[in-house]
N, C-alpha and C positions, 0 to 999 in steps of 0.2 A: 475135855478140851476140844476133841475133834468135832463134837457136836456144836460147840460155840463157834468154832472156826467156820464150820459149814454154814451156820446161820448168817454169820457176818458176811461171808462170801456171797450168799444168796441175796442179801440186802444190797450189797455193793453192785452186783450184777443187775438187780432189779432197778436200782436207782439210775444206772447207766443206760439200760435198754428200754425201760418202761415208764420213766418219769413223764407225767402229764398225759399218758395215753390211758384209756380205759373208762368204760361205763360200768361202774362197780355196783353190785347189789349191796344193800346196807346192813342187813341182819347178820351176814357172814363176811363183812369187810375184812380182808386179810390184814393181820398185824403188820406185815411188811408195807402194805399200802398206807395204813394209818401212820406208821413211823416215818415214812417218806413225806406224808402230808405235814407232820409235825416239823420235820427238817426244813420244810419250805415255808413254814410260818403259821400253821394251823394251831390255835391256842386252846381249843376246847377238849374236854376229856372224851374218850372213846364212847361212852354211854350217851353223850349229848348229840350224837349223830343219829342214832336209831332208837335207843332203849328208854331213856329217861323221860319224865313227864314233860320236860322242856326240850326234848330232842328236836333238832332242826326239821326232821322229816314230818313232824306233826303240823307244821305250817305250810307244807307243800302239798298242792293238789293236782290231780288229773283234771284238766279243764275240758269238759264236754266230750271226752273220748278222742281228742285230736291234738290237744295242746297241753301246756302246763300252766301253773299259776302259783301264787303265794298269798297267804293270808297276812294282813298287815295291820289289823286293829282288833281291839276287844269286841268289836261289834260286827266282825265277819266281813270286812272289806277284803276284796281280792284284786290283786294286780295281775294282769296277763297282757299279752300283746294286743295292739289295735287290730292286727290282721287276724288274731284268734277270735276276737269279738266282732269281726266285720260283718258277718251274716246277721247277728243280732242288731247291730246298728242299722244295717240296711233294711231289715224287716220292719223296723219302727219308722222308716223314712217315707215321706211322700214328697211330691213336688212342692207342696205348701210348707211342710216341715221336714226339711232334708237334713237329718242329723249327720249324715256322711259329709255333706258339704259344710255345715255350720257348726258341728259339734253338739254336745249335749251335757247339761249339768242338772242333776236333780237337787234342788235346794232343800228339800225335806225328804224324809223317809217315804211319805205318801206319793211323791213324784217319781220314785224309782220304778223302772219299767220291767215287768215280768217277761220271761222269754220261754217260749214253747220249746220243748225237747232239749233244753240246755241243763247242765248239771256240773257239779264238782264231786270228785271222789277222794276221800282220805284213805291212805294205806294204813291199816291198823297193825298188821303184823305179816310175817312171811316165814315159811318153813320149807325144808327140803323133804318132799314125799316120794322121791324116786323109789326107795326100798319098798314102800307099800304097793306102788304100781307093779314093780317087778315080781313081787310076791304073788300077784294076781295072774302072772303069766304074760305080762305085757310084751316082753322081748320077742317072744315066739308067735305072737298073735297076728292075725291078718289086719289090714289097715282098718277095716270096718269094726273089728273087734277092739283094736286099740282105741278108736274113737269112743266106743261104748264104755270101755273101762275108765277112761278119763272122765267122761261125762258122769258115770255112776259114782266115782269117788268124789267128784266135785259136788254132786248132790248130797252125798252122805256128809261131807265136811260142812256144807252150807247148812244142812239141817242141824248139825252139832253146834255151830256157833249161834244160830238163831234161837236155840234154847236158852242161851245167855243173853242175847240181844237180837230181837227180831228185825232190826234195821241193818244187820250185817249180811254180807254175801261173801262167797269164796270163789276165786277164779284159779284154775290150774293152767300153767303155761309151760311149754318146753324151753329148756335152756341148753346151751352147748349142743346145738343142732339135734336136740332130742335125746341126748345122753343123760340128761337130768330133768327133773320136773319139780317146780316149786308151787306151793299153794299160798295165795296172797288173800288176806282178809281185807275187804273194803267196806267203807260206809259212804253211801251216795246221798247227796242233797240235791233235790230236783227243783227247788224254788231258788232260782238265781236271777238277780235283777240288775239291769244296767243303771249305773250311778253316774258315770262321767266318761266322756270321750272328747278329745280334741278333734278339729276338722280333719277330714281325710287328707287334705293337702299336707298336713304335718305328720299324721299318723302313718301315711304311706309316702312321705316326701322322697322324691327321687324316682318313684314308680318302678317301671320295668327297666328304665335306664340304669338305676343303681342297684337293682335287685341282685344279690349274691356278690356285690362289689364292695370295695374299700377304696377310699374313705366314704363314710356314711354319716348322715345327719338326721336320719329318720327318728322321730319321736314316737316309737312304736309301742304305745301302751293304751290300755283302757281299764276302767275301774268297774267292778261288779260287787254285789253283796250277796252273801248267803243268808237265806231266811230259814227259820226253823219252827217247829212246833212250840207254841208259847208255854206249854206245860212241861214238856220233856227236854226242850233244847235239842231234840233230835230231828231226823229227817221228816219232812212232810211234803205232800203235794201242794202246789200253789194254793193259797188261801189269803184273802185280805186280812185275815186274823193272825197270820204268821208274823213272827218278830225276828229282828236281826239275830243271827246265830252268835253265841258266845263261845269262842273257840278255846280249847285247852291251852294252846300256845299260838302266838303270832310272831312274825319276824320283826326284830327291832331294825330301825332304819339308821343308817350312818350318813352323816353329812361331811365326814372327815376326808372322804375321797381315798386316793391310792396313788401310787407312783409305779413306774415300770419295775417289774421284778417282784412286786408284792403278791402274796398268796391270793388266789381267787379259786372259788368252787362254785359249780352249778349243781343243782339238784332238781330233777324233773323226770319226764317220761319220754325218753328218746324212742322213736317209733320203730325203725328197722335198719340194722346194718348187716353186712355180709362179709365180715372180716375173715371167717374160716372157709369161705367158698373156694372151690377149685378154679384153676385157670380156665377150664371148660366152661364153668358157670359164669366167669367174667366175660368171656366172649359172648355168651348168650345174652347176658345183661346189656352189653354194648350194642350188639347187632340186631337182637330180636325184641328188645324192650325199649331201650333208650332211643334208638334210631327211629322206629315207627312213632313213638310218642312225640318226639320233637317235630317230625315231618307233618303228621296229621294236625297237631295242635297249632302249628304255625299257619296252616291253611285256614283253619277254623277261626283263629283269632284275628286274622285279617278282615274277615267279614264282620265279626263281633265289634271290632274297634270302629269301623266305619259307621255302623248303625248307632253305636253308643254315642259317638261324637255328634251325630245329627239330631239327637233327641235326649233331653233330660229324663224323660219318663223311661225311656229304654235304658239309659245308663243306670238308673236306680235299680231296675229289674235285674241287670246283668253284671253289675260291678263285682259282686262277690264271685259269681261263676267265672268271670274273666280272670280275676286274681288267682283263683284256685288252679285254673288251666295254665295260666302263664308261669306260675311259680315252678312247676315241675317240667314245663317245656324248657325253661332256661336251665334248670338243674340237669336235665338230660343232655343238653348240648354241652354244658360245662364238664359233666362227669366223663363223657366220651372223649372230650379234648384232653382231660387230665389222664385218663387211662392210656391214651396213646402217647402223650408227651413224656410221661415218666416210665414208659415201657412196662406197665403193670402186668400185663399177661406174661411177659418173659420173666419177670420177677417171681411170679407165682410158679411158673414151670421150673425155675431153678430150685425154689424151695421144695416143690414136689419131688424133684429128683433126689434131693438130700433125704427127704422123708422116705422115699422108696428104698434107698440104700440102707437106712436105719431099719426099716421093716425087714429087709432081706437078712440083716445081721442078727436081728432079735426074734424074728418069727411072729411078732406081735400081729394079731388079727389075720394071720395066714389063712387063706381060704375065704376070708370075708372081704377085706379091703383089696380091690382089684382095679388099679389105675386104668388098665386097658378097657375094662368093662365100663368104667365111668365115662371114658372118652367116647366109646361107641354108642352108649345110650344117649348122651347129649347130642351126638350127631343124628341119631334117629329122630329126635324130636325137633331139630333146629327149624325146619321149614314151617312146621305147624305152629310152633311157639311164635315165630315171627308173624305169620298170618293171623294168629289169634290176637296179637296186640294191635294189628291193623284193624281187625274186627272190633275190638273193644273201643279203640279210640274213635272209630267211625260211628258206631251205633249206640254205645252205652252212655246214657245221660248226656248226649250231645244236642238233642232237640226233642221237643214235646211229642211229636208224632211217633218217632221210633220208640221212645220210652213207653208210651201208652200201648203201642202195638206189641211190643215185646212182653209187657206185663200180661196182656191178654193171652199171648201164645204160651207163656210159662204157667198160667193158671194161678190159683191161690187168691184171686180177688173175691170179695164178699159176694155171695149169691143173695139177691134180693127177689122179692115177689113170692107168690104162693107155691106150696110144694107141688100142687097139681093144678092145671096141666103144666108139664115141663116147658112148654113153649112160652109161658108167661114169666119164667124166671129170667133174670137179667143182671148184668153188671152196670155200674154207673161210676163215672169219674167225678170226684169233687171239682168244683169250679176253682181252678187255680190260674185264671186268665191274668191275674195281677202279677204273676211270676214269669211270664214269657211274652214275647212279641212275635206275632204271626210273620211279619216281613223278614225279620232276622232269622227266625226259625226255619222258614222255607229256604232261604238262600244258603244257610249253613248246611242243611240236609242235601241240597242239590250239589254243592261243591264237594262235600264229603263223599257222595256217591261216585262222582267222577274221579276223585282222588283215589278211592278204594280200588277201583277197577284198574287204575294205572300202576298199582303196587302189588297186587296179589295175582296168583295164578287162576286160570279159568275154572279150575275145579271148585274154587271156593267163592265163586260169584253166585249170589242168590238168584232164584229163578226170575225175579222181576226185571233183571237186566235185559232178558229177551224182550220183554214188554217195552222197555225204554228204547230199544233198537227198532222193533217192528212197528210199534204204534206211534212212538213219538220221535222217530228219526234220530235217536241219540241225544235228544234235547232233555237234559236232566232237570232243568227248571220247569219245563212244561209237565214232565211226569210228576214232580213234587206238587205243583199247583193243582193238578188233577186229583192227586190223593187227597189234598186238603179239601177240595171242593166236593168230592163225591163220597168220601168215607164218613160214616157215622161216628167213627172213633174221635174225630175232632169237633163234633157238634156239641155245643154247650148245653148241658142238662140232658143229653141223650141217654135213653135206656137201651142197652145193648142186649137184645134177647138172643142169647148164645145158642139156643137149641132151635133156631130157625134157619131156613135156607138162605134168607137175605143176609143174615150175619155171616154165614160161612162163605158167601160170595163177595162180602164187602172188600174193596181193594185195600183198605187199611189193615183189616184183619189178616188178609192174605200176605200183606207186606211183612207183618210181624212174624208170621209162621215161616216165611221164606228166610228171614234173618236168623231165626232160631234154628232152622234146619242146618244152616251152615255152622253154627256153633256146635251142634251135636255132632256133626261130621268132623269138626276139628278136634273134639274131645274123645270121640270113639276110639277105644283101644289104647288110650293114653295112660290109663290107670297103672298098669304093670310097669311101663316105662318110667313114669313119675315116681312110683314106689321104689324102684331100683335105684334111681338117681338119688332120692332122698336117703336111702339106706347107705349108699356109698359115701355121700357127703357126711353122714353121721359117723361112719367109720373113719373117715379122713380127719374129722375133728377130734375124735377119741385118740387117734394115733398122734396127732400134734400135742394133745394134753399129756399123753404118756411120755413122749420123747422129751418134752420140756417140763416134766413134773416137778423140778426144783424151782420153777417160777410161778408166781401168781398168775392166774388167768381170769379174765372176765368173759361173760357170755355175750353173744351179739344182742343188740337192743331188740326188745319185743314189746315195747310200751308198757313196761313195768318200771317202777321207780329206780333211778340210778343216780350215782354221784360221780362227778368228774372233777378233777382238781388240776391246778397248775399255777401259772403266774399271769399277771398283767403284762402283756408283751406284744410288741409290734413285730414286723417281719420285713425282709427286704427281697426285692425282685430285680434281677439284672444289676445288682450293685446299688440299687436305689432304695434308701431306707424309707419305709412308710411308717409314720408315727403311730403311737398306740392310742391316740385320742383325737377327736375333732373339736373345733371351736366354733363360736357363733359367727366369726368372720367368714368361715368357710361356707356356712349355709347362706349367708347373705350374698356371697360371691355367686353361688348357684342360683339364687333367686333373681339375680340380675341377668341371668341367661334365659328367663322364663319365655321371652318373646320367640326364642328359637327352639325351646324344648318345654313342652307343656308339663312335663313331669316335675319341673322346678317352679311351677306356679304356687303361690301361697297368698293368703289374705294380707293386705297392707299392714294390718296390726301386727302380724307375725314378724315381718321385716323390721318394723319399728321396735318391737320388744327385743329382738335379737341383735339390733344395732346398738344396744346400750353399752356404755363403758363401765357400768357398775352393776354386777349381779348379786351383790349382797352376800348373804349366807350361802348362796349356791355357788360361790366362787371357790375354786380349788386352791388350797393353802400353798401348794407347791408350785403350780404353774401361774397362779394369780389370774386365772380365766375360768369361765365355766366350761365344763366338758359336756359335749353332746352325746357322743358314742365312744366306745372304747373297745380295745381288743384284749382277749386272753387266749392262751393256748389250751383251754379247756376242750374236751372231747365231746362233741355234740352232733346231733343229726335232727331230721324232721321229727316233730313231736316235742323237742326241747324248746320250741317257741314258747315264750312266756315263762321259762324256767328262771327262778330267782338265781342271782349271782351274789355270792357272799364273800365277805373278807375273812381273815383268819380268826376273827372273834364271832363268827356267825351272824354278822350284821349285813343287811341288804345294801348292796351298792349298785344294783341294776337288774335289768331283765335281758336274758339272751333272746335275740330275735333272728339271727342269720348266721351263715357261715361265709367264707370268702371264696371267690371264683377259682382261685389258684389251688384249692384243695377239695374240689368237689368229688374227687375219687376217694375221699376219706371214709365213705361208707364201706369201702372195700379194703383200703389200706390207709392207716393214719400216718400222716407225714408231720412229724413234730416241728420241722422247719417251716412249713407253709401253712398248716392247718390252724385256723383261728376262729374263735367264737366272737361274733360281733354283738355287743350289748348296748342298750340305751342306759345312759347314766341316771341314777335315781334322782340326782339333783336337777337334771334337765326335766324330768317328769314333774317333780315338785314345783319347779319354776313355772311350768306351763299351767299347773293346777292353781298356783298362787297368782301370777301376774296376768294370765289370760282368762282363767276360769273364775278367779276370785272365790275358790272353793274353801273358804275359811273353816266351814264346819267339818270338812274332811281332814284338813290339815290338823285341826284340833283333835279330832278323833284319833289320829295317828300319833298324838303326842308332840306335834310340831308347831 
């Protein structure tokens, strides 16, 4: 009886404290979580989440290593977000055939467009291998030895599964801050083709104005197809002979809709959260990571925006780069605002004080977990971490010259030419002039060099700043123009004979070496400090898990498949209720403001379609209107973009594509009152495929 009473008490406490929070691994989903899901409206048996042939997880994919997606047809159609497929759409676009501007629909299999370096991964299984690692001495090993042990075991496990199926691979990832390790078996399909996309004006409707905001009307979806070996139905590199993949399971689509309070579940690949991090780690995240990121990207984006608006060709080259930069520029601003507005640092300090008292009373991890040591080591690295982020945001992948120069300085480029004499050996950059614009590139580098100097200490200025002062009178643009003009690094088709005096004296080559010298200076001696902080954060997590051992706990996100659940639910701010869905009237109202806000521009046909008074089968039976986007309190983060959103019967009702501005600190602390997942309604997606795209063959393929 005592055991039954304890279990009931645990479930009650869990329902009260944890409902709707959590990014849960599937193979070991706690029964308490499953029972809470049932209480909120989940109808499927436990095995249909992970284990059975028709398990929901069998339809969910990792989309190209940065997003999520879902298989929706017996011929391998995949839905993901428009912004997840944005680079593929951009790469196929030209001024003459601009698929970003005009959309794209392949009316036959033959017209579907292949995409270099894109893939989907299916998770086949997952297991806890912590004990195997610990048996190898992992706990007491040095950092390099730990890496070796993980890599070695991963190789052993991959070799083992490939004896059964050579198309499988194994990845070992740390969970619970490195207190546990899971091995996940994946199957990757590398032939992924673009099938359908609406114009960017709708796929990114609202642009940066609406990003991370509610209400939203963005029709954020794109359609791809998996292709497979025609003989085995397994993975294959791209070939014109490949055929549409026949999946084991695909997600059924619901046109029945939902109402507020209905069960909702996301399943996908959330990228990274820091729910277990210390108060000292939060301060570092706010001041040393988010603040530099937002500041530098704001400067860079001002230049990019101006050049992109002046030229369609430049816009096509930089649309995807700008979107990637702007997304986490705004996220960093919003996260810092939330951290401060809810007093998150103090909340963590209060919790750590309770944890410290518990540790003192129990002796758990005595001699290991040391709060004072944790604080002092974070303080030791504060300035260098902050400077490192200014360095990263200034030089890493921000412009073509710095990118090439740094690659040369780091080594690893292919060596071409004869073995002897050495002076005839050279490096060569592939012609990628279709991916960048010289005028934009030069101005970005000039303004970032000036900005970097204004925000970091003199010690971390590369040597070339003396040249800027002495030879160019502090004129950053003249310095950059001279680099482009004189350096062989930027010459199209140039052979860089790296064993010659001319190469070593080349201003672009020296520029890259100067940049990397600062990076090495920033990282020198940091290994021991970083290892100590990592160990202390791991002990802190272990202490939390032990102190709250009667409660189910989920691990921080690490881009492995997770489930989150909750309800369709709006929220309120300052006493003002914000609805749980948006309507066609609301997007038409924004379209009417396009003259004063370019983010609300759309093709006339879109306004015409969405001004309809009759949306047919796409009309919600409860509200008698078509829903565009909707809210749930599902727990998501970056990487969840494109995650399928299911109802209680495991049917697809939409795709997750964003969170809300008021909860951007949720990566650190989940706030059930404010945290919301924004999804695009499946009926809105299908309406656009039907009425705008006339994609009858795809609707038929999905059984619609």
